[in-house]
GUVO-928628 format. One line per field, with one value per atom (N, C-alpha, C): residue in one letter; atom name; x, y, z negated. Coordinates in steps of 0.1 Angstrom, whole numbers. Atoms other than C-alpha are relative to their C-alpha. Layout:
<recs>
residuo <- (A, ...)
atomo <- (CA, ...)
X <- (X, ...)
Y <- (Y, ...)
Z <- (Z, ...)
</recs>
This chain:
<recs>
residuo <- (X, X, X, X, X, X, X, X, X, X, X, X, X, X, X, X, X, X, X, X, X, X, X, X, X, X, X, X, X, X, X, X, X, X, X, X, X, X, X, X, X, X, X, X, X, X, X, X, X, X, X, X, X, X, X, X, X, X, X, X, X, X, X, X, X, X, X, X, X, X, X, X, X, X, X, X, X, X, X, X, X, X, X, X, X, X, X, X, X, X, X, X, X, X, X, X, X, X, X, X, X, X, X, X, X, X, X, X, X, X, X, X, X, X, X, X, X, X, X, X, X, X, X, X, X, X, X, X, X, X, X, X, X, X, X, X, X, X, X, X, X, X, X, X, X, X, X, X, X, X, X, X, X, X, X, X, X, X, X, X, X, X, X, X, X, X, X, X, X, X, X, X, X, X, X, X, X, X, X, X, X, X, X, X, X, X, X, X, X, X, X, X, X, X, X, X, X, X, X, X, X, X, X, X, X, X, X, X, X, X, X, X, X, X, X, X, X, X, X, X, X, X, X, X, X, X, X, X, X, X, X, X, X, X, X, X, X, X, X, X, X, X, X, X, X, X, X, X, X, X, X, X, X, X, X, X, X, X, X, X, X, X, X, X, X, X, X)
atomo <- (N, CA, C, N, CA, C, N, CA, C, N, CA, C, N, CA, C, N, CA, C, N, CA, C, N, CA, C, N, CA, C, N, CA, C, N, CA, C, N, CA, C, N, CA, C, N, CA, C, N, CA, C, N, CA, C, N, CA, C, N, CA, C, N, CA, C, N, CA, C, N, CA, C, N, CA, C, N, CA, C, N, CA, C, N, CA, C, N, CA, C, N, CA, C, N, CA, C, N, CA, C, N, CA, C, N, CA, C, N, CA, C, N, CA, C, N, CA, C, N, CA, C, N, CA, C, N, CA, C, N, CA, C, N, CA, C, N, CA, C, N, CA, C, N, CA, C, N, CA, C, N, CA, C, N, CA, C, N, CA, C, N, CA, C, N, CA, C, N, CA, C, N, CA, C, N, CA, C, N, CA, C, N, CA, C, N, CA, C, N, CA, C, N, CA, C, N, CA, C, N, CA, C, N, CA, C, N, CA, C, N, CA, C, N, CA, C, N, CA, C, N, CA, C, N, CA, C, N, CA, C, N, CA, C, N, CA, C, N, CA, C, N, CA, C, N, CA, C, N, CA, C, N, CA, C, N, CA, C, N, CA, C, N, CA, C, N, CA, C, N, CA, C, N, CA, C, N, CA, C, N, CA, C, N, CA, C, N, CA, C, N, CA, C, N, CA, C, N, CA, C, N, CA, C, N, CA, C, N, CA, C)
X <- (2, 2569, -14, 14, 2538, -1, 3, 2522, -13, 12, 2496, -8, 9, 2466, -9, 10, 2446, -10, 11, 2413, -8, 9, 2392, -8, 9, 2362, -14, 14, 2325, -4, 5, 2308, -8, 7, 2295, 1, 0, 2287, 13, -11, 2317, 14, -14, 2347, 9, -8, 2359, 2, 0, 2350, 10, -9, 2370, 14, -14, 2401, 4, -4, 2401, 1, -2, 2396, 13, -13, 2426, 11, -11, 2447, 0, 0, 2436, 5, -5, 2444, 15, -14, 2480, 6, -4, 2481, 5, -3, 2483, -10, 9, 2468, -3, 4, 2448, 2, -3, 2461, -9, 9, 2440, -7, 7, 2414, -9, 8, 2397, -7, 8, 2370, -10, 10, 2347, -7, 7, 2321, 0, 1, 2323, -11, 12, 2288, 0, 0, 2291, 14, -14, 2329, 5, -5, 2344, 15, -14, 2378, 4, -4, 2397, 15, -15, 2432, 1, -2, 2443, 15, -14, 2475, 0, 0, 2484, 14, -12, 2511, 3, -4, 2530, 12, -12, 2556, -2, 2, 2540, -8, 7, 2526, 6, -4, 2527, 6, -6, 2538, 7, -7, 2558, -11, 9, 2541, -5, 3, 2541, -12, 12, 2516, -12, 12, 2492, -3, 2, 2496, -7, 6, 2488, -15, 13, 2457, -9, 8, 2444, -2, 2, 2450, -10, 10, 2430, -15, 12, 2402, -5, 3, 2404, -5, 5, 2400, -14, 13, 2370, -11, 10, 2353, 1, -3, 2365, 4, -6, 2385, 14, -14, 2419, 6, -5, 2438, 16, -14, 2474, 6, -6, 2497, 15, -13, 2529, 6, -8, 2555, 2, -1, 2557, 14, -14, 2595, -1, 1, 2587, -9, 9, 2558, 8, -8, 2581, 10, -10, 2608, -6, 7, 2584, -4, 5, 2572, 9, -10, 2604, 5, -4, 2614, 15)
Y <- (5, 954, -2, 3, 938, -3, 3, 932, -8, 8, 908, 6, -4, 920, -12, 10, 895, 6, -5, 902, -12, 10, 881, 6, -5, 889, -2, 2, 890, 9, -6, 899, 13, -13, 935, 8, -9, 961, 9, -10, 981, -5, 4, 959, 2, -1, 957, 15, -14, 993, 8, -8, 1007, -4, 4, 986, 5, -5, 994, 15, -15, 1031, 4, -3, 1031, -3, 3, 1014, 10, -10, 1039, 13, -13, 1068, 1, 1, 1057, -5, 4, 1047, -15, 14, 1010, -7, 6, 990, -14, 14, 959, -9, 9, 931, -12, 12, 902, 1, 0, 898, -13, 12, 867, 1, -1, 867, -11, 11, 842, 2, 0, 838, -14, 13, 809, 2, -4, 813, 15, -15, 848, 5, -4, 849, 4, -5, 871, -2, 1, 863, 5, -6, 881, 0, -2, 880, 9, -9, 908, 1, -2, 911, 14, -14, 948, 3, -5, 965, 13, -12, 990, 7, -7, 1001, 15, -14, 1035, 6, -6, 1041, 14, -14, 1077, 2, -1, 1070, -14, 12, 1043, -11, 11, 1009, -1, 0, 1013, 9, -9, 1042, -6, 7, 1022, -11, 10, 993, 5, -7, 1016, 3, -4, 1029, -12, 12, 994, -6, 5, 983, 8, -9, 1013, -4, 5, 1002, -13, 13, 968, 2, -2, 981, 6, -6, 1003, -10, 9, 974, -14, 12, 947, -12, 9, 929, -2, 2, 914, 2, -3, 930, 0, 2, 920, 4, -4, 936, -6, 5, 918, 2, -2, 927, -13, 13, 900, -7, 6, 895, -8, 6, 886, -13, 12, 863, -11, 10, 845, -6, 5, 841, -10, 8, 826, -13, 12, 800, -6, 6, 791, -13, 13, 755, -1)
Z <- (14, 2180, -3, 3, 2166, -15, 14, 2132, 0, 2, 2119, -12, 11, 2098, -3, 4, 2078, -10, 9, 2060, -4, 6, 2037, -11, 10, 2016, 3, -2, 2013, 12, -12, 2046, -3, 2, 2049, 13, -12, 2076, -1, -2, 2089, -2, 2, 2082, 12, -13, 2118, 4, -4, 2124, -8, 8, 2094, 3, -2, 2101, 14, -13, 2138, 1, 1, 2131, -6, 6, 2108, 10, -10, 2135, 11, -10, 2161, -5, 6, 2138, 1, 0, 2138, 13, -14, 2175, 0, 0, 2167, 9, -10, 2196, -4, 3, 2189, 12, -11, 2211, 0, 1, 2198, -14, 13, 2171, 0, 2, 2157, -13, 13, 2131, -1, 2, 2116, -14, 12, 2089, -5, 7, 2064, -10, 8, 2050, -2, 2, 2034, -1, 1, 2035, 14, -13, 2063, 0, -2, 2076, 14, -12, 2103, 1, -3, 2119, 12, -11, 2141, 3, -4, 2161, 6, -5, 2167, 5, -6, 2188, -8, 8, 2165, 7, -7, 2192, 0, -2, 2194, -12, 12, 2159, -3, 3, 2148, -14, 14, 2112, -2, 4, 2094, -3, 2, 2092, -14, 14, 2054, -3, 2, 2057, 5, -5, 2078, -9, 10, 2054, -12, 12, 2025, 2, -3, 2042, 1, -1, 2050, -13, 14, 2014, -7, 7, 2002, 5, -6, 2026, -7, 6, 2011, -14, 13, 1976, 0, -1, 1986, 3, -5, 2003, -7, 7, 1979, 9, -10, 2006, -3, 0, 2006, 14, -13, 2035, -2, 0, 2042, 14, -13, 2069, -1, 0, 2079, 14, -13, 2106, 6, -7, 2132, -3, 3, 2125, -13, 13, 2088, 2, -2, 2099, 7, -7, 2124, -8, 9, 2098, -10, 10, 2073, 7, -7, 2099, 9, -8, 2115, -6, 5, 2112, 0)
</recs>
């Protein structure tokens, strides 16, 4: 099972570190990561493996949303099945 994490907000030190630390805390493995800067706007998409997470995906989602509030970022976590359903033709 996999999930997609998206992040957008003003660039600052520690964004990737805090998000990857939260993933590691719950044993979610980062499979792929793409980030870019559009002037001062940071954007990132992360694909994570949640097959072996130690807690419910909702708990990880909540922690990432808290990080987003602290850092003034918009962080969204979506299970891959929902993502695929939304983009199915």
